C-alpha positions as CSV (number, residue, x, y, z in Angstrom):
1,M,0.1,37.3,-25.5
2,P,1.4,38.6,-22.1
3,R,-2.3,39.7,-21.4
4,F,-3.3,36.0,-21.7
5,K,-0.6,34.8,-19.3
6,K,-1.5,37.3,-16.6
7,L,-5.2,36.1,-16.9
8,K,-4.1,32.4,-16.7
9,N,-1.9,33.2,-13.9
10,K,-4.7,34.7,-11.9
11,I,-7.1,32.0,-12.6
12,Q,-4.5,29.4,-11.3
13,M,-4.1,31.7,-8.2
14,K,-7.8,31.7,-7.4
15,K,-8.0,28.1,-7.9
16,K,-5.0,27.3,-5.7
17,K,-6.6,29.6,-2.9
18,L,-9.8,27.8,-3.1
19,I,-8.2,24.3,-2.8
20,D,-6.4,25.4,0.2
21,Q,-9.5,26.7,1.8
22,V,-11.1,23.2,1.3
23,K,-8.2,21.3,2.6
24,A,-8.0,23.8,5.8
25,A,-11.9,23.2,6.2
26,R,-11.3,19.4,6.1
27,R,-8.2,19.4,8.5
28,G,-10.4,21.7,11.0
29,S,-13.1,19.2,10.7
30,R,-11.1,16.1,11.1
31,E,-9.4,17.6,14.3
32,A,-12.8,18.5,15.8
33,E,-14.0,15.0,15.2
34,L,-10.8,13.4,16.9
35,Q,-11.3,15.6,20.0
36,D,-15.0,14.7,20.3
37,A,-14.3,10.9,19.6
38,R,-14.2,8.6,22.7
39,G,-11.8,5.6,23.0
40,F,-9.4,4.8,20.1
41,V,-9.7,6.6,16.6
42,A,-7.3,6.0,13.8
43,R,-5.4,9.0,12.8
44,R,-3.5,7.7,9.5
45,K,-5.6,4.9,8.1
46,V,-8.9,3.1,8.4
47,H,-8.9,-0.1,10.4
48,K,-10.6,-2.9,8.6
49,S,-13.2,-4.9,10.5
50,I,-12.5,-8.5,11.3
51,K,-16.1,-9.4,10.4
52,A,-15.8,-7.7,6.9
53,Y,-15.9,-10.1,4.0
54,N,-12.5,-10.4,2.3
55,R,-12.1,-12.7,-0.8
56,K,-8.4,-13.3,-0.4
57,N,-8.6,-14.4,3.2
58,F,-11.6,-16.4,2.8
59,R,-9.4,-18.4,-0.1
60,V,-6.8,-18.9,2.5
61,R,-9.1,-20.4,5.3
62,I,-10.3,-22.8,2.9
63,S,-7.1,-24.0,1.7
64,D,-5.8,-24.4,5.2
65,R,-8.4,-27.1,5.9
């Protein structure tokens, strides 16, 4: 039984390392993208386009008339 726990622990550690590597690569890629960008770039969330169709806002506009 203790052998199984050691093996399971090693597998979990490898998964965590792999996930950490992926996260670090994504962060680095995002930082490089922000440095290369010109003008305003959202850092926290995606900004919606005003022209994008939104069912909720469409209903509000019709009811205002």
